[in-house]
C-alpha positions, 0 to 999 in steps of 0.5 A: 397584076400577076395571075398564078397556075400551076400545072403538073405534067408527066411525060415519059422520055425515049424513043419506042422503049430505048431511053434517053440519058439524064443529061440529054433531058436535063440540058433540053431542059435548061433550054427550055426553061431559058426560053420561058425566062424571057421576057414577051410582048403581047400590045403594050404589056411585058410578060413573063412567066416563071416555071419549076421542073422536076426530074425523077427517072426509073430503070426500064421496067419499073415504072412506077407512075406514082412514086416517080410523080413524087420524085419528080415534086421533090425535085421541082420544090428543091429547084424551087427552093434555089 
């Protein structure tokens, strides 16, 4: 049995207005994806989760949520193809 669900979520990353570097965000995303790749068991069933994450960034003060989400979508679809 396969259940497919899609969810689009936007997350602003930073501390008190101070942005976190792209490398640190990418490392955290990689760690999250690694955890999601692990198969786990519920009762007698083995459960696998797949995920694709797209990142986009903006300089301070240039936040246009629609454009950032569009760029993240493009990055996510590129990740799915690879």
